[in-house]
TILUMKE-976274 format. One line per field, with one value per residue (C-alpha): residue number from 0; y, x, z. Coordinates in pm, 1 decimal, padded with zeros to 6 digits. Layout:
<sites>
pos (NUM, ...)
Y (Y, ...)
X (X, ...)
Z (Z, ...)
</sites>
This chain:
<sites>
pos (0, 1, 2, 3, 4, 5, 6, 7, 8, 9, 10, 11, 12, 13, 14, 15, 16, 17, 18, 19, 20, 21, 22, 23, 24, 25, 26, 27, 28, 29, 30, 31, 32, 33, 34, 35, 36, 37, 38, 39, 40, 41, 42, 43, 44, 45, 46, 47, 48, 49, 50, 51, 52, 53, 54, 55, 56, 57, 58, 59, 60, 61, 62, 63, 64, 65, 66, 67, 68, 69, 70, 71, 72, 73, 74, 75, 76, 77, 78, 79, 80, 81, 82, 83, 84, 85, 86, 87, 88, 89, 90, 91, 92, 93, 94, 95, 96, 97, 98, 99, 100, 101, 102, 103, 104, 105, 106, 107, 108, 109, 110, 111, 112, 113, 114, 115, 116, 117, 118, 119, 120, 121, 122, 123, 124, 125, 126, 127, 128, 129, 130, 131, 132, 133, 134, 135, 136, 137, 138, 139, 140, 141, 142, 143, 144, 145, 146, 147, 148, 149, 150, 151, 152, 153, 154, 155, 156, 157, 158, 159, 160, 161, 162, 163, 164, 165, 166, 167, 168, 169, 170, 171, 172, 173, 174, 175, 176, 177, 178, 179, 180, 181, 182, 183, 184, 185, 186, 187, 188, 189, 190, 191, 192, 193, 194, 195, 196, 197, 198, 199, 200, 201, 202, 203, 204, 205, 206, 207, 208, 209, 210, 211, 212, 213, 214, 215, 216, 217, 218, 219, 220, 221, 222, 223, 224, 225, 226, 227, 228, 229, 230, 231, 232, 233, 234, 235, 236, 237, 238, 239, 240, 241, 242, 243, 244, 245, 246, 247, 248, 249, 250, 251, 252, 253, 254, 255, 256, 257, 258, 259, 260, 261, 262, 263, 264, 265, 266, 267, 268, 269, 270, 271, 272, 273, 274, 275, 276, 277, 278, 279, 280, 281, 282, 283, 284, 285, 286, 287, 288, 289, 290, 291, 292, 293, 294, 295, 296, 297, 298, 299, 300, 301, 302, 303, 304, 305, 306, 307, 308, 309, 310, 311, 312, 313, 314, 315, 316, 317, 318, 319, 320, 321, 322, 323, 324, 325, 326, 327, 328, 329, 330, 331, 332, 333, 334, 335, 336, 337, 338, 339, 340, 341, 342, 343, 344, 345, 346, 347, 348, 349, 350, 351, 352, 353, 354, 355, 356, 357, 358, 359, 360, 361, 362, 363, 364, 365, 366, 367, 368, 369, 370, 371, 372, 373, 374, 375, 376, 377, 378, 379, 380, 381, 382, 383, 384, 385, 386, 387, 388, 389, 390, 391, 392, 393, 394, 395, 396, 397, 398, 399, 400, 401, 402, 403, 404, 405, 406, 407, 408, 409, 410, 411, 412, 413, 414, 415, 416, 417, 418, 419, 420, 421, 422, 423, 424, 425, 426, 427, 428, 429, 430)
Y (-05569.6, -05703.2, -05769.0, -05491.4, -05237.9, -05345.1, -05275.4, -05536.5, -05447.7, -05712.4, -05620.7, -05858.4, -06142.7, -06080.9, -05955.6, -05674.3, -05554.5, -05194.4, -05048.6, -04827.6, -04507.4, -04374.9, -04010.5, -03875.8, -03791.2, -04145.1, -04035.6, -04334.2, -04349.2, -04629.5, -04590.4, -04646.1, -04510.0, -04850.4, -04914.5, -04824.7, -05005.9, -05323.7, -05325.1, -05074.7, -04902.4, -04554.4, -04405.9, -04149.4, -03875.0, -03563.9, -03260.7, -03474.0, -03476.2, -03827.6, -03810.1, -03731.1, -03544.0, -03522.2, -03593.4, -03266.9, -03156.5, -02806.6, -02804.9, -03050.7, -03021.2, -03245.0, -03110.9, -03335.3, -03201.1, -02843.4, -02871.1, -02667.3, -02689.3, -02545.2, -02762.6, -02924.3, -02602.5, -02533.7, -02226.8, -02111.4, -02086.2, -01906.7, -01659.6, -01581.6, -01570.4, -01530.0, -01272.9, -01306.7, -01289.0, -01527.5, -01772.1, -01721.7, -01821.0, -02131.4, -02234.9, -02181.8, -02315.7, -02568.8, -02424.6, -02114.7, -01862.9, -01771.8, -01400.6, -01338.6, -01535.6, -01342.9, -01009.5, -01106.3, -01222.0, -00898.5, -00688.8, -00870.2, -00817.2, -00449.1, -00395.2, -00554.1, -00353.9, -00100.3, -00169.1, -00079.9, 00260.5, 00101.8, -00060.6, 00275.9, 00231.9, -00115.4, 00023.1, 00297.2, 00026.8, -00097.1, 00083.2, 00208.8, -00037.2, -00336.7, -00594.5, -00590.0, -00965.2, -00934.3, -00667.1, -00872.3, -01184.7, -00989.2, -00791.4, -01095.1, -01265.9, -00952.3, -00920.8, -01225.0, -01040.5, -00796.8, -01079.0, -01325.1, -01505.5, -01592.8, -01689.7, -01893.3, -02208.5, -02388.7, -02570.4, -02577.5, -02207.5, -02104.2, -02295.3, -02128.4, -01788.0, -01911.9, -01716.6, -01386.6, -01465.9, -01568.1, -01249.0, -01040.5, -01184.9, -01155.2, -00793.2, -00681.4, -00851.6, -00591.1, -00305.0, -00421.8, -00442.8, -00090.1, 00056.4, -00117.3, 00043.0, 00389.1, 00347.8, 00268.6, 00568.3, 00803.7, 00871.7, 00923.0, 00621.4, 00612.7, 00486.7, 00219.3, 00313.1, 00087.2, 00210.1, 00057.3, -00305.1, -00522.1, -00438.1, -00073.7, -00027.5, -00178.8, 00050.8, 00347.5, 00247.7, 00218.4, 00519.9, 00788.9, 01116.0, 01412.8, 01589.6, 01337.2, 01026.8, 00736.9, 00596.7, 00289.4, 00210.0, -00088.0, -00280.9, -00233.6, -00333.4, -00639.0, -00745.9, -00717.0, -00903.3, -01173.0, -01184.4, -01248.9, -01508.0, -01700.3, -01719.6, -01808.0, -02169.8, -02413.1, -02744.5, -02849.6, -02598.5, -02489.1, -02218.6, -02409.4, -02717.9, -02492.3, -02359.6, -02715.6, -02816.7, -02528.9, -02588.7, -02956.5, -02853.1, -02675.6, -02325.0, -02068.2, -01931.9, -01607.3, -01783.9, -02037.4, -01787.0, -01574.7, -01884.2, -01922.9, -01570.9, -01657.9, -01970.0, -01774.7, -01519.1, -01755.5, -01685.3, -02043.4, -01997.6, -01654.3, -01450.3, -01587.1, -01303.9, -01037.2, -01246.5, -01235.7, -00854.6, -00833.6, -01068.4, -00861.3, -00538.3, -00685.1, -00799.9, -00454.7, -00274.9, -00482.4, -00360.8, -00707.1, -00765.2, -01115.3, -01295.4, -01321.2, -01411.5, -01703.3, -01837.2, -01783.8, -01974.6, -02264.9, -02272.0, -02264.1, -01910.4, -01753.2, -01868.0, -01828.0, -01715.3, -01764.7, -02077.1, -02428.5, -02532.1, -02786.9, -02927.8, -02839.4, -03036.9, -02855.6, -02493.2, -02340.2, -02269.7, -01952.6, -01817.4, -01853.0, -01650.1, -01381.3, -01326.3, -01171.9, -00953.6, -00815.2, -00694.1, -00532.1, -00344.2, -00210.7, -00088.1, 00073.5, 00249.9, 00359.8, 00195.8, 00078.1, -00126.3, -00277.0, -00540.6, -00677.9, -00695.7, -00891.2, -01114.8, -01190.0, -01282.9, -01520.1, -01669.1, -01735.5, -01898.8, -02124.6, -02230.7, -02290.5, -02362.6, -02735.6, -02673.5, -02536.5, -02760.4, -03080.6, -02967.1, -02849.2, -02504.2, -02322.8, -01980.6, -01998.2, -01744.9, -01562.7, -01476.0, -01230.6, -01130.1, -00932.8, -00724.0, -00637.6, -00553.3, -00330.8, -00148.7, -00084.6, 00072.4, -00205.7, -00203.2, -00517.8, -00605.1, -00604.5, -00859.4, -01143.8, -00948.4, -00934.7, -01309.8, -01345.2, -01138.9, -01368.2, -01690.8, -01603.9, -01791.6, -02108.9, -02090.0, -02028.6, -02321.2, -02557.3, -02447.1, -02517.4, -02861.0, -02953.1, -02808.2, -02996.5, -03333.3, -03393.3, -03485.0, -03577.7, -03342.9, -03352.5, -03497.0, -03617.9, -03875.7, -03851.4, -04065.9, -03979.8, -03965.7, -03802.9, -03954.7, -04268.5, -04248.3, -04092.9, -03956.9, -03596.2, -03460.6, -03210.3, -02866.0, -02916.6, -03233.2, -03095.1, -02982.8)
X (17039.1, 17353.1, 17383.8, 17643.5, 17382.1, 17115.0, 17044.0, 16861.0, 16627.6, 16479.5, 16135.0, 15914.9, 16145.3, 16115.1, 16400.3, 16338.6, 16583.8, 16601.8, 16819.8, 17118.7, 17154.7, 17505.4, 17556.8, 17823.5, 18043.3, 17996.4, 17735.6, 17520.7, 17155.9, 16913.2, 16607.2, 16316.0, 16040.0, 15863.3, 15924.0, 15576.2, 15392.3, 15594.5, 15624.1, 15384.8, 15683.8, 15823.2, 16160.4, 16186.8, 16447.6, 16381.0, 16504.3, 16575.0, 16948.9, 16985.7, 16719.4, 16774.8, 16464.5, 16562.7, 16820.4, 16975.3, 17239.1, 17290.5, 17528.9, 17752.8, 17877.0, 18122.0, 18103.1, 18379.2, 18630.2, 18499.2, 18400.1, 18134.9, 18085.6, 17820.6, 17751.8, 18090.1, 18293.7, 18466.2, 18347.0, 18709.7, 18739.3, 18407.3, 18499.6, 18832.3, 18731.8, 18354.7, 18091.3, 17756.7, 17555.2, 17787.8, 17757.2, 17380.2, 17362.3, 17571.6, 17351.1, 17026.0, 17119.7, 17392.9, 17684.0, 17900.1, 17758.1, 17931.5, 18003.0, 17687.5, 17473.9, 17609.4, 17553.7, 17194.4, 17139.0, 17278.8, 17074.9, 16754.9, 16823.5, 16906.5, 16586.6, 16373.5, 16509.3, 16228.3, 15907.8, 15557.3, 15463.8, 15175.8, 15432.8, 15479.1, 15128.4, 15217.8, 15514.6, 15298.7, 15075.3, 15354.4, 15440.1, 15800.9, 15868.9, 15797.7, 16073.0, 16242.1, 16196.2, 15820.3, 15814.5, 16041.1, 15827.4, 15504.0, 15640.0, 15778.4, 15442.1, 15264.7, 15508.6, 15354.2, 15023.1, 15180.8, 15304.3, 15012.3, 15158.8, 15467.5, 15275.2, 14986.0, 15039.1, 15018.9, 15350.7, 15389.8, 15314.4, 15532.6, 15823.9, 15759.5, 15815.4, 16085.0, 16377.3, 16193.1, 16069.1, 16416.4, 16582.4, 16297.0, 16325.5, 16704.4, 16667.1, 16367.9, 16460.7, 16736.2, 16501.6, 16248.0, 16523.2, 16645.5, 16294.5, 16227.0, 16537.5, 16437.3, 16074.1, 16181.0, 16415.5, 16150.5, 16367.4, 16253.3, 16281.1, 16552.4, 16506.4, 16742.8, 17011.0, 17070.7, 17426.3, 17529.4, 17614.6, 17419.7, 17586.9, 17657.0, 17291.8, 17178.2, 17405.4, 17278.4, 16920.3, 17009.7, 17228.1, 17202.6, 17059.5, 16926.3, 17226.6, 17461.1, 17513.6, 17654.1, 17964.7, 18105.6, 18474.4, 18584.0, 18662.0, 18308.4, 18149.1, 18370.0, 18305.0, 17927.3, 17932.0, 18137.2, 17889.1, 17604.3, 17811.3, 17902.0, 17535.4, 17397.5, 17318.5, 17395.3, 17228.3, 16911.6, 16904.4, 16586.9, 16478.8, 16574.3, 16391.3, 16093.5, 16102.9, 16107.7, 15824.4, 15603.7, 15699.7, 15606.5, 15245.4, 15250.5, 15295.8, 15453.5, 15806.1, 15700.8, 15501.0, 15777.4, 16060.7, 15838.4, 15803.5, 16181.2, 16221.7, 15993.7, 16197.0, 16521.9, 16392.1, 16440.8, 16738.1, 16863.5, 16897.8, 16941.0, 16974.7, 17311.4, 17528.3, 17332.7, 17375.2, 17752.1, 17754.6, 17543.3, 17786.9, 18090.8, 17918.1, 17841.4, 18201.1, 18331.4, 18079.8, 18195.6, 18553.2, 18675.1, 18905.4, 18762.3, 18993.5, 18741.8, 18462.7, 18668.1, 18708.4, 18338.9, 18247.8, 18472.9, 18308.6, 17956.6, 17889.6, 17867.1, 17750.0, 17992.5, 17801.5, 17933.0, 18131.8, 18051.5, 17796.1, 17518.0, 17684.0, 18054.4, 18267.3, 18567.9, 18641.5, 18352.9, 18526.0, 18320.2, 18456.1, 18814.7, 18729.8, 18524.3, 18767.5, 19008.5, 18731.0, 18662.2, 19019.8, 19003.7, 18679.9, 18798.4, 19119.0, 18939.3, 18692.0, 18965.0, 18786.4, 18974.8, 18685.7, 18745.2, 18485.2, 18714.2, 19000.4, 18780.7, 18667.8, 19028.7, 19105.9, 18808.8, 18913.8, 19270.0, 19137.2, 18911.9, 19203.7, 19459.3, 19280.0, 19231.4, 18882.0, 18757.3, 18970.4, 18847.6, 18488.5, 18555.7, 18417.0, 18563.6, 18440.4, 18160.8, 18067.0, 17828.6, 18121.1, 18268.9, 17971.4, 17803.9, 18117.4, 18140.9, 17770.8, 17788.7, 18092.9, 17912.1, 17621.6, 17363.0, 17146.2, 17167.2, 16799.6, 16854.7, 17137.3, 16895.3, 16747.4, 17096.1, 17119.0, 16789.7, 16922.4, 17222.3, 17023.6, 16768.7, 16953.3, 16963.7, 16594.3, 16515.8, 16732.2, 16572.5, 16221.6, 16314.7, 16449.7, 16125.9, 15908.5, 16095.7, 16143.3, 15899.3, 15533.8, 15484.1, 15384.4, 15611.6, 15420.3, 15625.8, 15484.7, 15483.4, 15491.2, 15175.1, 15229.5, 14902.1, 14603.8, 14433.8, 14073.6, 13843.4, 13491.7, 13379.5, 13273.0, 12986.1, 13061.1, 12836.3, 13026.7, 13378.7, 13390.2)
Z (19568.7, 19730.1, 20102.9, 20127.4, 20016.6, 20263.3, 20628.3, 20834.2, 21118.7, 21347.6, 21482.0, 21682.5, 21589.6, 21216.3, 20999.1, 20751.2, 20487.1, 20370.2, 20094.2, 20170.4, 19967.8, 19902.7, 19809.4, 19575.5, 19875.6, 20018.2, 20269.7, 20356.3, 20456.9, 20532.5, 20311.4, 20551.0, 20329.0, 20334.9, 20705.7, 20829.6, 20552.1, 20606.0, 20985.2, 21140.8, 21302.2, 21241.1, 21337.4, 21617.3, 21570.7, 21777.5, 21580.6, 21269.5, 21347.0, 21204.4, 20935.6, 20569.9, 20454.2, 20089.2, 19823.2, 19706.1, 19456.0, 19598.4, 19896.0, 20078.7, 20437.0, 20620.7, 20972.1, 21103.1, 20851.4, 20828.7, 20461.7, 20279.6, 19903.9, 19673.0, 19368.8, 19437.5, 19457.8, 19793.7, 19980.0, 20008.7, 19629.0, 19595.8, 19870.5, 19705.6, 19339.3, 19311.0, 19405.6, 19575.4, 19251.5, 19070.0, 19359.6, 19368.9, 19001.6, 19072.5, 19364.0, 19175.6, 18832.7, 18910.1, 18712.0, 18723.4, 18475.0, 18151.6, 18108.0, 17902.1, 18148.6, 18444.7, 18268.5, 18193.1, 18551.2, 18693.7, 18453.1, 18544.1, 18915.3, 18862.8, 18663.0, 18936.9, 19230.9, 19265.0, 19456.8, 19347.6, 19489.8, 19681.0, 19906.3, 20072.9, 20214.4, 20338.0, 20527.2, 20675.3, 20820.8, 21048.5, 21372.1, 21384.1, 21664.9, 21438.7, 21427.6, 21084.4, 21040.2, 21087.5, 20818.1, 20590.5, 20606.9, 20556.3, 20263.0, 20082.1, 20113.5, 19993.0, 19703.9, 19539.4, 19516.6, 19270.5, 19047.3, 19022.2, 18720.1, 18926.5, 19241.2, 19104.6, 19314.2, 18981.1, 18982.5, 18605.4, 18572.2, 18867.4, 18714.8, 18379.4, 18542.6, 18781.1, 18631.5, 18663.3, 19015.3, 19134.4, 19009.4, 19142.8, 19494.5, 19511.7, 19406.5, 19607.0, 19933.7, 19983.3, 19880.8, 20138.9, 20400.6, 20327.4, 20329.8, 20661.3, 20809.7, 20688.0, 20790.9, 21146.3, 21146.0, 21008.5, 20702.2, 20342.2, 20114.1, 19850.6, 19497.2, 19358.3, 19108.1, 18809.6, 18768.8, 19103.2, 19167.6, 19408.2, 19738.8, 19656.7, 19558.6, 19886.2, 20088.2, 19883.9, 19964.1, 20331.3, 20400.9, 20132.5, 20263.5, 20062.0, 19905.8, 20071.4, 19860.2, 20058.6, 19890.4, 20065.0, 20071.3, 19857.5, 20176.1, 20310.2, 19979.1, 19951.7, 20310.7, 20275.2, 19943.2, 20115.6, 20403.9, 20158.9, 19971.5, 20286.9, 20387.6, 20042.8, 20132.6, 20411.1, 20341.2, 20528.9, 20813.3, 20993.6, 20746.6, 20430.5, 20553.0, 20621.2, 20264.4, 20131.6, 20363.9, 20247.4, 19884.5, 19912.7, 19962.5, 19625.8, 19763.0, 19533.3, 19570.0, 19740.6, 20012.3, 20065.9, 20116.9, 20342.5, 20562.5, 20549.1, 20688.6, 20980.9, 21056.9, 21035.1, 21284.4, 21577.7, 21809.0, 21775.1, 21398.3, 21243.2, 21560.2, 21667.4, 21532.9, 21721.5, 22037.0, 21982.0, 21970.3, 22284.1, 22458.8, 22352.9, 22460.1, 22801.7, 22845.3, 22750.4, 22972.6, 23270.5, 23222.8, 23128.6, 22830.1, 22790.8, 23033.2, 23317.2, 23078.8, 22947.5, 23300.4, 23372.6, 23055.8, 23158.0, 23500.8, 23361.9, 23485.6, 23138.9, 22798.3, 22509.7, 22199.2, 21845.3, 21926.1, 21820.0, 21558.3, 21528.6, 21214.4, 21232.7, 21476.7, 21338.6, 21253.7, 21056.6, 20721.7, 20680.4, 21009.8, 20890.8, 20581.4, 20751.0, 21036.7, 20785.4, 20643.9, 20990.6, 21019.5, 20675.0, 20745.5, 21079.8, 20922.9, 20628.0, 20854.5, 21090.9, 21380.5, 21684.4, 21814.2, 22159.4, 22074.5, 21804.9, 22053.8, 22293.5, 22007.8, 21915.8, 22277.0, 22287.7, 21954.2, 22072.2, 22386.5, 22179.9, 21961.0, 22236.7, 22564.3, 22623.6, 22761.9, 22430.4, 22208.0, 22376.5, 22330.5, 21974.0, 22051.8, 21753.6, 21638.0, 21380.8, 21112.6, 21348.4, 21573.1, 21321.1, 21109.3, 21385.1, 21440.8, 21070.4, 21034.9, 21341.7, 21199.6, 20870.9, 21058.3, 21046.7, 21362.0, 21571.4, 21523.9, 21146.7, 21151.1, 21081.4, 20790.7, 20641.5, 20686.9, 20496.1, 20204.4, 20179.8, 20222.0, 19951.6, 19669.5, 19879.1, 19957.4, 19590.6, 19478.5, 19730.0, 19628.3, 19266.2, 19354.7, 19530.5, 19253.6, 18981.7, 19150.7, 19435.4, 19403.3, 19766.6, 20047.7, 20351.7, 20642.4, 20943.6, 21182.9, 21561.0, 21872.7, 22064.5, 22444.5, 22552.8, 22737.6, 22611.6, 22490.7, 22749.5, 22759.0, 22743.6, 23083.4, 23095.6, 23235.4, 23540.3, 23635.5, 23614.6, 23976.4)
</sites>
């Protein structure tokens, strides 16, 4: 290996050389897999912000330039020309589907949309006050019990049934979400309709009442499909890394995505869009149009939610796309939402005020998605569930990548900073 493709580390006066890995987009990483065996040292990287945990072919992000691509295709092109299910197929299988492949994929998802009738008893076991994400995670884990051939924890067998399991999860995750909504409202459950497409079927499951079929406007259907598409995968985030971690132990797909839901539940990950709505509601309730809040944020008196991103140091490309969708939905629904006006004022401040520009605090996708979900009628505490529906293809694709390529369980090291060895003290001598 040439000197140009090596990194040298000097430890205790001794020089060690480690190979440099270069990705297809010229990303570079120092391969330290042999570091501990050769030196006794490990690397310390709190939060893994500088650590590559895997090599993946699924998604690419350049946060400095505001780039997101799935299997090489820019998110802008997918948002303009694709659909959620077409993008899901691309993410999971690596290529855009041919017409026959897409038809088969859609048909398989449509056929799998209903839940076993016993699930009604599972829902009855939850109190109406249960958080939807708790129900979602529990139900996805329980779902594997009904399909033992697909959830055997035998890697070879689980991969054999992968196509069926993937379609089943993409389909049933929205059915579970809709039933959770209706359970908490005390409403009767609706049955899926095979004549409806993915998003329309979900909205039917959510909002149809006896003798009053819910028919969404084209703008609402398109916006929700776009929401799912824009959340379909996002590289090695908290929940996706969790799915890969669980999968590395040999766990089946159902158990792995259920763990992903639990990771997504956290307010620092999937709960950001609901925090945006709460912020806008508080601004409106105070009588402010956003002007005072902007000044308070600059002075450290208020926290601006939905701006900035752990990865993007530029404008989140998904936010640019979804900002237009927000306008379209509001117009189609005939809503003159003051929250959107406040959001626009905050956005303009972020794009023109030196304070925000210097800190690169651009709006992210969460900034607009909460407004759209609220307008459609999705309760705030179900926003993260919607995120989970959209992220399912990414979790599935990452599970598949681990199952097909990795034979090693993920097991991070630590730097121990607790007490040194000490003796046990008997209860009567502890003072």
